[in-house]
PAKE-316883 format. One record per residue (C-alpha): x, y, z. Coordinates in nm, 3 decimals, always signed. Layout:
<rs>
{r {X; Y; Z}}
...
</rs>
This chain:
<rs>
{r {+5.068; +1.938; -3.183}}
{r {+5.161; +1.581; -3.092}}
{r {+5.084; +1.651; -2.726}}
{r {+4.744; +1.790; -2.821}}
{r {+4.665; +1.476; -3.019}}
{r {+4.767; +1.255; -2.729}}
{r {+4.547; +1.452; -2.488}}
{r {+4.255; +1.438; -2.732}}
{r {+4.299; +1.065; -2.780}}
{r {+4.314; +1.011; -2.404}}
{r {+3.996; +1.213; -2.350}}
{r {+3.821; +1.025; -2.629}}
{r {+3.929; +0.687; -2.494}}
{r {+3.818; +0.783; -2.143}}
{r {+3.481; +0.887; -2.281}}
{r {+3.441; +0.558; -2.463}}
{r {+3.531; +0.361; -2.149}}
{r {+3.286; +0.561; -1.935}}
{r {+3.009; +0.526; -2.195}}
{r {+3.069; +0.152; -2.217}}
{r {+3.053; +0.120; -1.841}}
{r {+2.730; +0.319; -1.828}}
{r {+2.570; +0.104; -2.097}}
{r {+2.680; -0.216; -1.924}}
{r {+2.552; -0.087; -1.589}}
{r {+2.219; +0.015; -1.746}}
{r {+2.175; -0.331; -1.898}}
{r {+2.254; -0.491; -1.562}}
{r {+1.995; -0.272; -1.394}}
{r {+1.738; -0.355; -1.659}}
{r {+1.800; -0.725; -1.598}}
{r {+1.749; -0.689; -1.225}}
{r {+1.428; -0.812; -1.066}}
{r {+1.361; -0.469; -0.917}}
{r {+1.386; -0.294; -1.255}}
{r {+1.167; -0.547; -1.432}}
{r {+0.908; -0.534; -1.155}}
{r {+0.894; -0.156; -1.178}}
{r {+0.899; -0.113; -1.556}}
{r {+0.744; -0.431; -1.693}}
{r {+0.471; -0.497; -1.436}}
{r {+0.640; -0.817; -1.317}}
{r {+0.448; -0.926; -1.008}}
{r {+0.637; -0.988; -0.687}}
{r {+0.681; -1.349; -0.578}}
{r {+0.528; -1.372; -0.231}}
{r {+0.697; -1.583; +0.037}}
{r {+0.593; -1.651; +0.399}}
{r {+0.823; -1.375; +0.529}}
{r {+0.629; -1.120; +0.321}}
{r {+0.292; -1.207; +0.475}}
{r {+0.128; -1.108; +0.805}}
{r {+0.278; -1.364; +1.043}}
{r {-0.067; -1.436; +1.187}}
{r {-0.154; -1.598; +0.854}}
{r {+0.155; -1.817; +0.836}}
{r {+0.236; -2.139; +1.019}}
{r {+0.514; -2.091; +1.276}}
{r {+0.734; -2.345; +1.101}}
{r {+0.771; -2.135; +0.784}}
{r {+0.735; -1.773; +0.899}}
{r {+1.102; -1.693; +0.827}}
{r {+1.109; -1.838; +0.474}}
{r {+1.211; -1.557; +0.239}}
{r {+1.253; -1.742; -0.092}}
{r {+1.145; -2.055; -0.271}}
{r {+0.795; -2.098; -0.127}}
{r {+0.565; -2.300; -0.352}}
{r {+0.222; -2.457; -0.320}}
{r {+0.245; -2.811; -0.184}}
{r {+0.100; -3.108; -0.369}}
{r {-0.263; -3.174; -0.294}}
{r {-0.550; -3.404; -0.379}}
{r {-0.909; -3.288; -0.341}}
{r {-1.248; -3.382; -0.490}}
{r {-1.453; -3.133; -0.691}}
{r {-1.827; -3.088; -0.736}}
{r {-1.827; -3.350; -1.013}}
{r {-1.657; -3.613; -0.793}}
{r {-1.333; -3.575; -0.993}}
{r {-0.994; -3.587; -0.818}}
{r {-0.815; -3.253; -0.846}}
{r {-0.435; -3.236; -0.807}}
{r {-0.146; -3.013; -0.911}}
{r {-0.153; -3.187; -1.249}}
{r {-0.482; -3.015; -1.328}}
{r {-0.304; -2.680; -1.300}}
{r {+0.003; -2.761; -1.508}}
{r {+0.098; -2.459; -1.722}}
{r {-0.195; -2.264; -1.580}}
{r {-0.258; -1.961; -1.363}}
{r {-0.522; -2.001; -1.094}}
{r {-0.703; -1.806; -0.825}}
{r {-0.808; -1.976; -0.504}}
{r {-1.012; -1.903; -0.193}}
{r {-1.188; -2.072; +0.103}}
{r {-1.561; -2.069; +0.186}}
{r {-1.852; -2.285; +0.300}}
{r {-2.193; -2.322; +0.142}}
{r {-2.409; -2.206; +0.435}}
{r {-2.196; -1.900; +0.510}}
{r {-2.419; -1.595; +0.490}}
{r {-2.161; -1.326; +0.559}}
{r {-1.844; -1.292; +0.354}}
{r {-1.874; -1.601; +0.132}}
{r {-2.151; -1.475; -0.101}}
{r {-1.958; -1.148; -0.142}}
{r {-1.635; -1.333; -0.216}}
{r {-1.787; -1.570; -0.466}}
{r {-1.972; -1.288; -0.639}}
{r {-1.631; -1.126; -0.690}}
{r {-1.478; -1.455; -0.800}}
{r {-1.756; -1.475; -1.056}}
{r {-1.633; -1.141; -1.194}}
{r {-1.293; -1.302; -1.251}}
{r {-1.460; -1.600; -1.420}}
{r {-1.654; -1.374; -1.655}}
{r {-1.346; -1.168; -1.745}}
{r {-1.147; -1.476; -1.847}}
{r {-1.425; -1.715; -1.941}}
{r {-1.265; -1.816; -2.274}}
{r {-0.908; -1.834; -2.146}}
{r {-0.818; -2.196; -2.079}}
{r {-0.492; -2.097; -1.908}}
{r {-0.686; -1.958; -1.610}}
{r {-0.864; -2.171; -1.349}}
{r {-1.052; -2.093; -1.027}}
{r {-1.067; -2.317; -0.719}}
{r {-1.274; -2.265; -0.404}}
{r {-1.210; -2.491; -0.103}}
{r {-1.481; -2.564; +0.148}}
{r {-1.378; -2.523; +0.512}}
{r {-1.671; -2.736; +0.627}}
{r {-1.621; -3.080; +0.469}}
{r {-1.851; -3.243; +0.725}}
{r {-2.147; -3.056; +0.578}}
{r {-2.035; -2.965; +0.229}}
{r {-2.075; -3.297; +0.052}}
{r {-1.995; -3.330; -0.317}}
{r {-2.364; -3.307; -0.404}}
{r {-2.404; -2.993; -0.192}}
{r {-2.103; -2.837; -0.360}}
{r {-2.248; -2.924; -0.698}}
{r {-2.580; -2.758; -0.619}}
{r {-2.400; -2.455; -0.477}}
{r {-2.178; -2.428; -0.784}}
{r {-2.484; -2.392; -1.009}}
{r {-2.524; -2.041; -0.870}}
{r {-2.178; -1.943; -0.996}}
{r {-2.047; -2.173; -1.269}}
{r {-2.091; -2.069; -1.628}}
{r {-2.294; -2.357; -1.780}}
{r {-2.087; -2.333; -2.099}}
{r {-1.760; -2.368; -1.905}}
{r {-1.842; -2.603; -1.616}}
{r {-1.476; -2.685; -1.548}}
{r {-1.358; -2.327; -1.526}}
{r {-1.428; -2.304; -1.154}}
{r {-1.397; -2.599; -0.919}}
{r {-1.548; -2.619; -0.572}}
{r {-1.346; -2.876; -0.381}}
{r {-1.353; -3.072; -0.058}}
{r {-1.118; -3.301; +0.132}}
{r {-1.030; -3.380; +0.492}}
{r {-1.045; -3.088; +0.733}}
{r {-0.676; -3.134; +0.816}}
{r {-0.571; -3.126; +0.451}}
{r {-0.784; -2.821; +0.378}}
{r {-0.655; -2.633; +0.680}}
{r {-0.293; -2.726; +0.611}}
{r {-0.319; -2.595; +0.256}}
{r {-0.473; -2.269; +0.376}}
{r {-0.214; -2.218; +0.650}}
{r {+0.113; -2.353; +0.505}}
{r {+0.070; -2.317; +0.128}}
{r {-0.168; -2.032; +0.046}}
{r {-0.089; -1.835; +0.366}}
{r {-0.442; -1.703; +0.407}}
{r {-0.574; -1.803; +0.752}}
{r {-0.486; -1.739; +1.117}}
{r {-0.419; -2.031; +1.345}}
{r {-0.740; -2.221; +1.420}}
{r {-0.671; -2.187; +1.794}}
{r {-0.586; -1.817; +1.788}}
{r {-0.829; -1.644; +2.030}}
{r {-0.778; -1.306; +1.862}}
{r {-0.980; -1.406; +1.557}}
{r {-1.348; -1.487; +1.522}}
{r {-1.386; -1.837; +1.393}}
{r {-1.666; -1.967; +1.180}}
{r {-1.959; -2.165; +1.314}}
{r {-2.017; -2.470; +1.098}}
{r {-1.675; -2.420; +0.940}}
{r {-1.488; -2.472; +1.269}}
{r {-1.190; -2.287; +1.133}}
{r {-1.138; -1.927; +1.050}}
{r {-1.328; -1.738; +0.785}}
{r {-1.086; -1.584; +0.538}}
{r {-1.168; -1.323; +0.277}}
{r {-0.834; -1.368; +0.103}}
{r {-0.786; -1.465; -0.260}}
{r {-0.446; -1.596; -0.368}}
{r {-0.311; -1.570; -0.724}}
{r {-0.089; -1.865; -0.818}}
{r {+0.143; -1.881; -1.120}}
{r {+0.230; -2.189; -1.334}}
{r {+0.540; -2.241; -1.120}}
{r {+0.319; -2.288; -0.811}}
{r {+0.424; -1.956; -0.655}}
{r {+0.200; -1.695; -0.489}}
{r {+0.202; -1.377; -0.700}}
{r {-0.074; -1.178; -0.531}}
{r {-0.311; -1.170; -0.233}}
{r {-0.640; -0.978; -0.230}}
{r {-0.944; -0.905; -0.016}}
{r {-1.206; -1.103; -0.204}}
{r {-1.491; -0.895; -0.061}}
{r {-1.349; -0.573; -0.209}}
{r {-1.447; -0.489; -0.570}}
{r {-1.146; -0.257; -0.594}}
{r {-0.900; -0.525; -0.486}}
{r {-1.056; -0.777; -0.723}}
{r {-1.015; -0.521; -1.001}}
{r {-0.646; -0.516; -0.904}}
{r {-0.647; -0.896; -0.919}}
{r {-0.787; -0.890; -1.273}}
{r {-0.519; -0.643; -1.380}}
{r {-0.251; -0.861; -1.219}}
{r {-0.379; -1.168; -1.402}}
{r {-0.329; -0.984; -1.731}}
{r {+0.026; -0.893; -1.622}}
{r {+0.095; -1.256; -1.530}}
{r {-0.049; -1.366; -1.864}}
{r {+0.203; -1.144; -2.043}}
{r {+0.487; -1.272; -1.825}}
{r {+0.413; -1.633; -1.921}}
{r {+0.328; -1.562; -2.282}}
{r {-0.029; -1.691; -2.276}}
</rs>
């Protein structure tokens, strides 16, 4: 009888230990990035190593973690200086265009307008479009162009910005990771723009990290972008 009780107690204790281990292991798995990404729609953080190397400057192609958007200073269509401070505690979507582009730019900005309309009353979301042709896209030209896209009731929702060509190109190539090298002969460069057309949109979180990249000419991919913005909104509690 005593032996039976000892065996029963041993079996029970073993079961408790195994169950405790399984619960602990389950909690560890649920706290892992992979689990949260799969079950809670946590968007992947994109680093240079994750992107087509043609779109990444040689100096950072092997960076696997910690990539963030560099500080910048541009001028928008209202002649206001725009810096990282304007995006503090905000999510934003960005792209590159020029005002006389008749090919992909109207398609891209029509899709960006969809994003604007979806989140028009959400102050935590901003849009920023960089010209790639600062020689021609003056502030006044950007302003007139923006009238085709800005919501008149929310004029600061979407900024069209300019700066030096070097600063604009550096941001596109080393921060947003969206353009091939300007001297790469395998890509068709713009005309007035004098550096590559890019159809890419980048989704940036409040910690200045890339959380998504999308073909801005594709309605389906922009629908994915809108869904991802909602997921990012939940992640940050907006």
